[in-house]
C-alpha positions in Angstrom: 93.1 141.9 111.1 90.3 141.4 108.7 92.4 142.4 105.7 95.1 140.1 106.8 92.6 137.3 107.0 91.4 138.0 103.5 94.9 138.4 102.1 96.0 135.0 103.5 92.6 133.3 103.0 93.7 131.3 100.0 96.6 129.4 101.6 94.5 128.9 104.7 91.7 127.3 102.7 94.1 124.9 101.0 95.8 124.1 104.3 92.5 123.2 105.9 91.4 121.2 102.8 94.7 119.2 102.7 94.8 118.5 106.4 91.1 118.0 106.9 91.3 120.1 110.0 88.8 122.5 111.5 91.5 124.4 113.4 93.8 127.0 112.0 96.2 129.1 114.0 96.9 132.4 112.4 100.1 134.1 113.5 99.8 137.4 111.8 101.3 140.8 112.8 102.9 139.1 115.8 99.4 138.8 117.4 98.4 135.1 117.6 94.7 134.6 117.1 93.1 131.2 117.1 90.0 130.6 115.0 87.9 127.5 114.6 86.2 127.0 111.3 82.9 125.1 111.9 81.7 123.8 108.6 82.0 127.3 107.0 83.2 126.2 103.5 80.7 127.0 100.8 80.0 125.0 97.7 82.8 126.7 95.8 85.4 125.7 98.4 85.8 129.3 99.6 85.9 130.3 103.3 83.7 133.3 104.2 85.8 134.7 106.9 83.3 136.8 108.9 82.7 136.9 112.6 79.6 134.7 112.5 81.7 131.8 111.2 84.6 132.2 113.6 84.9 131.6 117.3 87.7 131.8 119.8 88.9 128.5 121.2 89.1 128.4 125.0 92.3 127.2 126.5 90.8 125.3 129.3 92.0 125.0 132.9 93.9 122.4 134.8 91.9 120.0 136.9 91.7 120.8 140.6 92.9 118.2 143.1 89.4 117.4 144.3 88.4 116.2 140.8 91.3 113.8 140.8 90.6 112.3 144.2 88.2 109.4 144.3 86.8 108.1 147.7 87.5 104.5 148.7 84.3 102.4 148.6 82.6 102.0 151.9 81.4 98.5 153.0 79.5 98.4 156.2 80.9 95.7 158.6 77.8 94.2 160.1 78.4 91.5 162.7 75.0 90.5 164.1 76.5 88.0 166.5 78.2 90.7 168.5 76.5 92.7 171.2 75.7 96.2 170.3 77.3 97.9 173.2 76.1 101.4 172.1 72.5 100.3 172.0 73.0 98.6 175.4 74.2 101.8 176.9 71.9 104.4 175.3 69.3 102.5 173.5 68.7 102.0 169.8 68.7 104.9 167.3 65.7 105.7 165.0 66.8 106.0 161.4 64.5 108.9 160.7 65.8 110.9 163.6 69.4 110.0 162.6 68.8 111.2 159.0 67.4 114.5 160.2 70.4 115.0 162.4 72.8 114.3 159.6 71.0 116.7 157.2 71.2 119.4 159.9 75.0 118.7 160.2 75.5 119.0 156.4 73.7 122.3 156.2 75.9 124.0 158.9 78.1 126.6 157.2 80.5 126.5 160.1 81.0 122.8 159.5 81.9 123.4 155.8 84.4 126.1 156.8 86.2 123.9 159.3 86.1 121.0 156.8 87.8 123.3 154.2 90.6 123.9 156.7 90.9 120.2 157.0 91.5 119.7 153.3 87.9 119.1 152.1 86.6 121.5 149.5 83.0 121.6 148.6 83.2 118.6 146.3 85.2 116.4 148.7 83.0 117.5 151.6 79.9 116.4 149.7 81.4 113.0 148.8 82.6 112.5 152.4 79.1 113.4 153.8 77.4 110.9 151.5 79.7 108.2 152.6 79.4 109.2 156.2 75.6 109.2 156.0 75.7 105.8 154.4 78.0 104.5 157.1 75.7 105.8 159.9 72.5 104.5 158.4 73.5 101.1 157.0 75.8 100.0 159.7 74.0 97.8 162.3 76.5 98.5 165.0 78.1 101.9 165.1 81.3 102.5 167.0 80.4 102.9 170.7 81.7 106.5 170.9 79.8 107.6 167.8 76.6 105.8 168.9 76.7 107.6 172.3 77.4 111.0 170.8 74.5 110.7 168.4 72.2 109.6 171.2 73.2 112.5 173.4 72.6 115.0 170.6 69.2 113.5 169.8 68.3 113.8 173.5 69.4 117.4 173.7 72.6 116.7 175.7 74.9 117.6 172.9 75.4 119.8 169.8 75.3 118.7 166.2 78.8 120.1 165.7 80.0 117.3 168.0 79.7 115.0 165.1 82.6 116.7 163.2 85.5 114.7 164.7 83.8 111.5 163.8 83.0 112.9 160.3 86.6 113.8 159.8 87.7 110.3 161.0 85.5 108.7 158.4 86.7 111.2 155.7 90.4 110.3 156.3 89.5 106.6 155.9 87.9 107.2 152.4 90.4 110.0 151.4 93.8 108.7 152.6 95.5 111.8 151.1 94.2 113.9 154.0 96.5 112.1 156.4 99.6 112.6 154.3 99.0 115.8 152.4 102.1 117.4 153.9 104.2 114.5 152.8 102.7 114.5 149.3 103.5 118.2 148.9 107.1 117.6 150.0 107.5 114.8 147.5 106.1 116.9 144.6 108.2 120.0 145.5 110.1 120.6 142.3 111.3 124.1 143.0 115.0 123.1 143.3 115.7 120.4 140.7 119.4 121.2 140.7 119.6 119.6 144.1 118.6 116.2 142.6 122.1 115.7 141.3 124.7 115.6 144.1 127.5 114.3 141.9 127.2 117.3 139.6 126.9 119.8 142.5 130.1 118.3 144.0 132.3 119.6 141.1 132.9 123.0 139.5 131.6 122.8 135.9 132.4 125.1 133.0 129.5 125.7 130.5 130.5 126.6 127.0 127.5 127.7 124.8 128.1 127.3 121.1 125.4 129.6 119.6 124.6 130.0 115.9 122.3 129.2 113.0 122.1 126.0 111.0 125.4 125.2 109.2 127.5 127.5 111.3 130.0 124.9 112.6 128.9 125.1 116.2 128.5 121.3 116.7 131.8 120.7 114.8 133.8 122.8 117.2 132.2 121.1 120.2 133.0 117.6 118.7 136.6 118.6 118.2 137.0 119.1 122.0 135.0 115.8 122.5 137.4 113.8 120.3 140.6 115.1 122.1 139.3 114.6 125.6 140.2 111.8 128.0 136.5 110.9 128.4 133.3 112.3 127.0 129.6 112.0 126.4 127.6 113.3 123.5 123.9 113.8 124.1 121.8 114.2 121.0 118.1 114.5 120.2 118.0 111.6 117.7 119.3 108.1 117.2 120.7 109.2 113.8 122.8 112.0 115.4 124.1 109.7 118.1 125.0 107.1 115.6 126.7 109.6 113.4 128.9 110.8 116.3 129.6 107.1 117.2 130.9 106.4 113.7 132.8 109.7 113.4 134.5 109.2 116.7 135.6 105.6 116.0 136.8 106.6 112.5 138.9 109.4 114.1 140.6 106.9 116.4 138.7 107.8 119.5 136.9 104.6 120.8 133.3 105.5 121.4 130.2 103.5 122.5 126.6 104.0 121.3 123.8 104.0 123.8 120.2 104.6 122.7 116.9 103.4 124.1 116.9 100.4 121.8 120.6 99.7 121.2 124.0 99.2 122.9 127.1 99.1 120.7 130.6 98.9 122.0 133.8 100.0 120.3 135.7 97.2 122.1 135.2 93.7 120.6 135.0 92.3 124.2 132.1 94.8 125.0 134.2 96.6 127.5 132.9 100.2 128.0 134.9 103.0 126.3 135.7 106.3 127.8 133.5 108.1 125.2 129.8 107.6 124.7 127.4 108.9 122.1 123.8 108.6 123.3 120.3 110.0 122.9 119.6 112.6 125.5 117.1 110.5 127.5 119.9 107.9 128.1 122.3 110.5 129.5 124.1 109.2 132.6 124.1 111.7 135.5 126.4 109.5 137.6 129.4 108.7 135.5 132.1 111.4 135.5 133.4 112.8 132.2 135.9 115.4 131.2 133.8 116.7 128.3 130.1 116.6 127.6 128.0 117.8 124.7 124.4 118.7 124.8 123.1 119.2 121.3 120.0 121.1 120.2 119.5 122.8 123.6 116.4 124.7 122.3 114.6 121.3 122.7 114.5 122.1 126.4 111.2 123.8 125.7 109.6 120.8 124.1 106.3 119.9 125.7 107.0 116.2 125.8 110.8 115.7 125.8 112.1 118.9 127.3 112.7 117.3 130.7 115.6 115.3 129.2 117.5 118.4 128.3 116.9 119.9 131.7 118.1 116.7 133.4 121.3 116.7 131.2 122.0 120.3 131.8 121.6 120.2 135.6 122.8 116.6 136.1 125.8 115.9 133.9 128.9 115.3 135.9 131.5 116.8 133.6 134.2 119.3 133.9 133.3 121.0 130.6 129.8 121.0 129.1 129.5 122.2 125.5 126.0 123.3 124.7 125.0 123.7 121.0 121.8 125.3 119.8 119.9 128.5 119.2 120.8 131.8 120.9 117.2 131.9 122.2 118.3 129.5 125.0 121.3 131.5 126.2 119.5 133.5 128.9 117.7 130.5 130.3 121.0 128.5 130.6 122.7 131.4 132.3 119.8 131.8 134.8 119.8 128.0 135.6 123.5 128.0 136.1 123.3 130.8 138.6 121.7 128.3 140.9 124.3 125.6 140.3 127.2 128.1 140.5 128.7 127.0 137.1 130.6 129.4 134.9 129.0 130.1 131.5 130.9 131.2 128.3 129.1 132.0 125.1 130.7 131.5 121.7 128.7 132.9 118.7 129.1 131.6 115.2 127.9 132.9 111.8 126.6 130.8 109.0 129.4 129.4 106.8 127.5 129.6 103.5 125.2 132.1 101.9 121.5 131.6 102.2 119.0 133.6 100.1 115.2 133.8 100.6 113.8 134.1 97.1 111.2 136.7 96.1 109.5 134.2 93.7 107.6 131.1 94.6 107.9 127.8 92.6 104.3 127.9 91.5 104.0 124.4 89.9 105.7 121.0 89.8 107.2 121.6 86.3 109.5 124.2 87.9 111.0 121.8 90.5 114.6 121.3 89.6 117.6 119.1 90.7 118.8 119.9 94.3 115.3 120.9 95.5 113.8 119.6 98.7 110.1 120.0 99.0 109.1 120.2 102.7 105.6 119.0 103.7 104.0 118.6 107.1 101.7 115.6 106.5 101.9 112.2 104.9 99.1 113.2 102.5 101.2 116.0 101.1 104.2 113.7 100.9 102.1 111.2 98.8 100.6 113.9 96.6 103.9 115.6 95.8 105.6 112.3 95.1 102.8 111.3 92.7 102.9 114.7 90.9 106.7 114.5 90.4 106.4 110.9 89.2 103.9 111.9 86.6 106.5 114.3 85.2 109.2 111.7 85.1 111.1 113.2 88.1 112.5 110.7 90.5 112.5 111.7 94.1 113.7 110.5 97.5 111.2 110.4 100.4 111.8 111.0 104.1 109.3 111.4 106.9 109.3 110.8 110.6 107.7 107.4 110.7 110.4 105.7 108.6 113.1 103.5 110.2 116.5 105.1 110.6 118.0 102.8 108.0 115.4 103.8 105.4 116.0 107.5 106.1 119.8 107.1 105.6 119.3 105.1 102.4 117.0 107.8 101.0 119.5 110.5 102.1 122.4 108.6 100.4 120.4 108.1 97.3 119.7 111.9 97.1 123.3 112.9 97.9 124.9 110.4 95.5 126.3 112.5 92.6 125.9 109.6 90.2 122.4 108.7 91.2 119.6 110.0 89.0 117.5 110.9 92.0 118.1 114.7 92.6 114.8 115.7 94.3 113.9 115.2 97.9 110.3 115.2 99.4 110.5 115.3 103.2 108.8 116.5 106.3 110.6 118.6 109.0 112.4 115.3 109.9 115.2 116.7 107.9 115.5 119.7 110.3 118.2 117.8 112.3 120.1 114.5 112.1 120.6 114.2 108.3 123.4 115.8 106.2 121.8 116.5 102.8 123.1 118.2 99.7 120.3 120.6 99.1 120.3 123.6 96.8 116.8 125.0 97.5 114.3 124.4 100.2 110.7 124.7 99.0 108.0 124.9 101.7 104.9 123.2 100.3 103.0 124.5 103.3 103.6 126.7 106.2 101.0 125.1 108.5 101.7 122.0 110.7 100.1 120.2 113.6 101.5 121.3 117.0 101.0 120.2 120.5 99.8 123.0 122.9 100.7 123.3 126.6 97.4 121.6 127.5 98.1 118.6 125.2 95.8 119.6 122.5 96.7 119.3 118.8 96.3 122.4 116.7 97.1 123.4 113.1 99.6 126.1 113.6 101.7 128.3 111.3 105.4 127.2 111.8 107.4 129.3 114.2 110.4 131.5 113.2 112.7 129.0 114.8 111.2 126.1 112.8 111.4 128.1 109.5 115.0 129.0 110.1 116.0 125.5 111.2 114.4 123.9 108.1 115.4 126.6 105.6 118.9 126.5 106.9 119.4 123.0 105.5 119.9 124.5 102.1 123.5 125.2 101.0 125.6 123.1 103.2 129.3 123.8 103.7 131.6 121.4 101.8 129.0 120.2 99.4 128.3 120.9 95.7 125.6 123.4 96.8 127.3 125.8 99.2 124.9 128.6 98.3 121.4 127.9 99.5 117.9 129.2 98.6 114.6 129.1 100.3 111.1 129.7 98.9 107.6 128.4 99.0 105.6 126.3 96.5 102.5 128.6 96.5 102.8 132.3 95.7 100.3 133.2 98.5 102.6 131.6 101.1 105.7 133.7 100.1 104.7 136.8 102.0 103.8 134.8 105.1 107.3 133.1 105.0 109.0 136.5 104.7 107.0 137.7 107.7 107.8 134.6 109.8 111.6 134.8 109.2 111.6 138.6 109.8 110.4 138.1 113.4 112.8 137.6 116.3 113.1 134.1 117.6 111.1 133.9 120.8 113.3 133.6 123.9 113.1 130.3 125.8 112.1 131.1 129.4 111.4 127.7 130.9 112.8 124.2 130.9 110.7 121.0 131.1 110.4 118.7 134.2 108.8 115.3 134.6 108.0 113.2 137.7 110.6 110.4 138.3 109.8 106.8 139.1 111.1 107.3 142.7 108.7 110.2 143.2 105.7 108.2 141.9 106.7 105.2 144.1 106.6 107.5 147.2 103.2 108.8 146.1 102.0 105.2 145.7 103.2 104.4 149.2 100.9 107.0 150.6 98.0 106.4 148.1 98.1 102.6 147.6 94.7 102.4 146.0 95.3 105.0 143.3 96.0 104.0 139.7 99.3 105.1 138.0 97.5 107.5 135.8 95.7 109.0 138.8 99.0 109.2 140.7 100.5 111.2 137.8 97.5 113.6 137.8 97.7 114.1 141.6 101.4 114.7 141.4 101.2 117.3 138.7 98.4 119.1 140.5 100.2 119.2 143.8 103.6 119.9 142.3 105.3 123.1 143.2 107.9 124.5 140.7 109.6 127.8 139.9 107.4 128.8 137.0 109.9 131.5 136.0 112.3 128.7 135.1 110.5 125.4 134.7 107.2 123.9 133.4 105.7 120.5 133.8 106.0 118.4 130.6 102.9 117.0 129.1 102.1 113.5 130.5 99.1 112.6 128.3 101.0 109.9 126.4 102.3 108.4 129.6 98.8 108.3 131.1 97.3 106.9 127.9 99.6 103.9 128.2 99.0 103.7 131.9 95.3 103.5 131.4 95.7 100.9 128.7 97.5 98.4 131.0 95.8 99.4 134.2 94.0 96.0 134.5 97.2 94.1 133.9 98.9 92.9 137.1 102.3 94.5 137.2 104.5 95.9 139.9 104.4 99.7 140.0 108.1 100.2 138.9 107.5 97.8 136.0 104.3 99.6 135.1 106.1 102.9 135.1 108.9 101.7 132.8 106.4 100.2 130.4 104.5 103.6 130.2 107.8 105.4 129.4 108.2 103.4 126.2 108.3 105.6 123.2 105.6 104.3 121.0 103.2 106.0 118.6 99.9 105.8 120.5 97.9 106.6 117.4 98.8 103.3 115.7 96.2 100.7 117.0 98.4 97.8 115.9 101.4 99.0 118.0 99.2 99.7 121.0 97.6 96.2 120.7 101.1 94.6 120.8 102.1 96.9 123.7 99.1 95.5 125.7 100.1 91.9 124.7 103.6 92.6 125.8 102.4 93.7 129.2 100.0 90.7 129.6 102.8 88.2 128.7 105.1 89.9 131.1 102.5 89.8 133.9 102.3 86.0 133.5 106.0 85.6 134.0 106.4 84.2 130.5 109.4 85.3 128.5 108.7 87.1 125.2 110.7 84.9 122.8 111.4 85.3 119.1 108.9 82.6 118.3 106.2 84.3 120.3 106.9 87.7 118.7 106.9 86.2 115.2 103.4 84.7 115.8 102.1 88.1 117.0 103.4 90.2 114.1 102.8 87.6 111.4 106.4 87.3 110.3 107.7 86.8 107.6 106.5 89.7 105.5 106.4 90.4 101.8 107.1 93.8 100.2 104.1 96.2 100.5 101.6 96.4 97.7 99.5 99.3 99.0 100.1 102.3 101.2 98.2 100.5 103.9 100.8 97.7 103.7 103.6 100.2 104.1 102.0 101.9 107.1 101.4 98.5 108.7 105.1 97.5 108.2 106.2 100.8 109.8 104.0 99.8 112.7 105.7 96.4 112.9 109.1 98.1 112.9 107.9 100.2 115.9 106.8 97.0 117.7 110.3 95.6 117.2 111.7 98.9 118.6 109.4 98.5 121.6 110.8 94.9 122.1 114.4 96.2 121.9 113.6 99.1 124.2 112.2 96.8 126.9 114.9 94.2 126.4 117.5 96.5 127.8 115.4 97.1 130.9 114.1 93.5 131.4 116.7 91.3 129.7 115.4 88.1 131.3 111.9 88.6 130.0 113.0 89.8 126.5 115.8 87.4 125.8 116.1 87.5 122.0 117.0 91.1 121.4 119.8 90.3 119.0 117.6 88.0 116.9 114.9 90.6 116.8 117.5 93.3 115.8 118.5 91.1 112.9 114.9 90.6 111.9 114.3 94.3 112.1 117.2 95.0 109.7 115.5 92.7 107.2 112.2 94.6 107.7 114.0 97.9 107.2 115.1 96.6 103.7 111.5 95.7 102.9 110.3 99.2 103.9 113.1 100.7 101.8 111.7 98.8 98.8 108.3 100.1 99.6 109.5 103.7 99.8 111.4 103.4 96.6 108.2 102.2 94.9 105.9 104.7 96.8 104.3 106.0 93.6 103.4 102.4 92.6 101.9 102.0 96.1 99.9 105.2 95.5 98.5 103.8 92.3 97.5 100.6 94.0 95.8 102.6 96.7 93.9 104.9 94.3 90.6 103.0 94.8 90.9 103.5 98.6 91.7 107.2 98.3 89.0 107.9 95.7 86.4 106.4 98.1 87.2 109.0 100.6 89.4 107.0 102.9 92.6 108.9 103.9 95.8 107.0 104.6 97.3 109.3 107.2 99.0 108.9 110.5 96.4 111.0 112.2 93.3 109.0 111.2 94.6 105.8 109.7 92.6 102.9 111.2 94.7 99.7 111.1 92.6 96.7 110.4 93.5 93.1 111.0 94.9 91.6 107.8 95.6 88.0 107.1 99.2 87.5 106.0 100.0 85.8 102.8 101.0 82.2 103.2 104.7 82.8 102.5 106.9 80.5 104.4 110.7 80.1 104.3 113.0 77.1 103.9 110.2 75.0 102.5 108.1 75.3 105.7 104.4 75.1 105.5 101.9 75.6 108.3 100.9 72.2 109.5 97.4 73.0 110.5 95.6 71.7 107.4 98.5 70.0 105.6 98.6 66.3 104.7 102.0 64.8 105.5 101.7 62.6 102.4 101.7 65.6 100.1 104.4 67.6 101.7 106.9 67.3 98.8 104.4 68.6 96.3 103.5 71.5 98.6 107.1 72.3 99.1 107.9 72.2 95.4 104.9 74.4 94.6 105.9 76.9 97.3 109.5 77.1 96.1 108.2 77.8 92.6 106.0 80.6 93.9 108.8 82.1 96.0 111.4 82.0 93.2 109.2 84.0 91.0 109.0 86.9 93.5 111.4 89.4 94.8 114.4 87.1 95.1 116.9 89.3 96.9 114.6 90.2 99.7 113.3 86.6 100.1 116.8 85.3 100.3 117.8 87.8 103.0 114.7 87.1 105.1 115.3 83.3 104.7 118.9 83.4 105.9 118.0 85.6 108.9 115.2 83.4 110.0 117.2 80.2 109.6 120.0 81.7 111.6 117.5 82.9 114.3 116.0 79.4 114.6 119.4 77.8 114.8 120.6 80.1 117.5 117.4 79.7 119.4 117.4 75.9 119.2 121.0 75.9 120.5 119.8 77.7 123.6 116.9 75.2 124.0 114.3 77.8 123.0 111.3 76.1 121.4 110.6 77.6 118.1 108.1 76.8 115.3 106.1 74.1 117.1 103.3 74.4 114.6 105.5 74.2 111.5 105.5 71.1 109.4 109.3 70.8 108.9 109.9 70.9 112.6 107.4 68.1 113.1 108.9 66.1 110.2 112.4 66.4 111.6 111.2 65.4 115.1 109.5 62.3 113.6 112.6 61.4 111.6 110.8 61.6 108.3 113.4 64.1 107.1 116.7 65.1 108.4 118.4 68.6 108.8 120.7 67.6 105.9 117.7 67.0 103.6 116.3 70.4 104.7 119.6 72.0 103.8 119.6 70.3 100.5 116.1 71.7 99.8 117.5 75.2 100.6 120.4 74.7 98.2 118.0 73.7 95.4 115.8 76.7 96.2 118.9 79.0 95.9 119.8 77.5 92.6 116.2 77.9 91.4 116.3 81.5 92.5 119.6 82.1 90.7 118.3 80.6 87.5 115.2 82.6 87.7 117.3 85.8 88.2 119.5 84.9 85.2 116.3 84.4 83.0 115.2 88.0 83.9 112.7 87.1 86.5 113.1 90.4 88.4 110.4 92.2 90.2 109.8 94.3 87.1 109.7 91.4 84.6 108.1 88.1 84.1 108.6 87.1 87.7 106.4 89.9 88.9 103.7 89.1 86.4 103.6 85.4 87.5 103.4 86.6 91.1 100.6 88.9 90.3 98.7 86.3 88.4 99.0 83.9 91.3 97.8 86.6 93.7 94.8 87.2 91.6 94.1 83.5 91.5 94.2 83.3 95.3 91.8 86.2 95.5 
């Protein structure tokens, strides 16, 4: 092992340096060993890999039930006006004698043993005793029966153990779960999840497993059956894949609808549901019957966060034929799960359609990057660094990473695939592993280490798995493209041996599918534990849950609980709270989380979240990004709009402007596309930030509040500090500033917002109450016709400026920069 550590020390050092991580997971010789490097890098940047500088990382244990249960607060109910019947019968009790008696009760080992049988472990027993002692000492009038028993014991007419029934009565009051433990265990019994879907169990299903590597045609064959069926549903892992099937199906003459968490699109102009549906796997209907169903990328059933969706689709789809596409590693698990359901399983194996070669030589330097290459990185920092190095060498590249909007990803993919476009190099994360059809000749792994989520929810830097390496590497050499022969290599020579070792290993078999508590189960828990928080209910459910560990595992709920804790103080019904916490948002973006909290607060007040309200929160309209921080911020705003759309399909009355927000999101997508196209320019603008030691990364990027530039549309100016008498001069000045900027984007944003305002006003939605033009129109100073005239004049000015060469790269940009400097 020591020799292996020294042999791979160079790439480990670079990986740690680039990721700024202290954890590195070495998967060598098929024996995973986890090391934590604690400040062990010397002045030369080398890592002395000896035992004194390495330690094993403990995995940790799941919390016990007692650590999740919190006693209800005890408040003594003293009523001095009532007669103390206990004292009348047996006399008053001395506090000192009572405390001695209670201490004697607590020290009895027999009492602790019986309490354990009653559901009180040592921790709960101690908490119950403290509360019981407080109850006995601080209550002026004890219950008559308890008062009499204590008096008898103090007078020698009873035994201290006689207090136990009263102690347990009090324990059940502060620990309600003791009364309903059997019910809670029944609710959280997940050993037979197949029985949750009676519609699927009522029919005989045939499972056809299409197994094969990337680019083997397995999904193609499944889709052919989907297109010829009377009715069907496609369940994919990404919105891009579902959208692709949606378009392919309709183009082939098979009407198909699109259903994702944020979007509903119908093939029928009258919005009548079609017989075929393409959806993301979380949106799979387990009630509607279909002739054919497709579950794509079945190996995702092992995913620690989303695996439950594949398990649900596999067990719950009500379809005569279910076509499963994915790795062969999931075949045995599918067969085992179908033994319980009684469904027939047929396996069809496919071979790769094109040749794929793993090269024996690494790239070595950026000068050897050639057209058709895709450099795969696993962090934004690497994306930025590689893009900058290629730009220095005059090599144009397309950029794709997970945080980009779908439209931007598609635009970058089309740019790379276009044979007449000069861009022939791709820089991407493993987001290209599925969902995008790319014309790649050679995959170049810039690194082989990526952050992964462990079973305990911890994030570790881990060598990519064999499955991941094959999935990403297999994107090279796609059938039917100009590069039908693919190649795979690494950027660094020291990584080449590790890549060969990774791909030489067998893909680890998938043994378990994910499960997740449903809203109905949590509601039943809340009925029995009305004082528990949603996060606490989840913890208790997971702790008490019983499942067949040979076939299933409980998906990680940390993200769910993070959102639950964030809005715990907001007054929301439990079901609404549960739905909010299921929202797919990046919890590491403070801006997105802040808007999530504002959404919940606005909802709790019963106030609709209108377009105008949303625009005020996100500071719309926006200008193209100038720095990387601007680009990251705009990506966060896009996620906020996704959140709005996601909630709008669950609470349409409270989120009424989904179509207007979707239009606005399309415009933002175009702005982000411009930022990605000019990413090297953004890098230059951000050099001062990076050189100061601040990292612009999704893991530690700290979003700060930034004042938006005063860019308004249609001649609108904020009326807070504006003199009505000078409005014409202000408008003229503003139009001049705008016309010297990025005209195409400004125009599109303007038309979208004007249309949004018009539609909203037609529906009596109050928009722009603080804007000067609205006030001027209301006061009759100007008319809508005059406003339209101003817009026409602005359009002409824009056109003239464009004809004069005032593009973003010419004089217009210089004027805009000079004005920006003047404002600063």
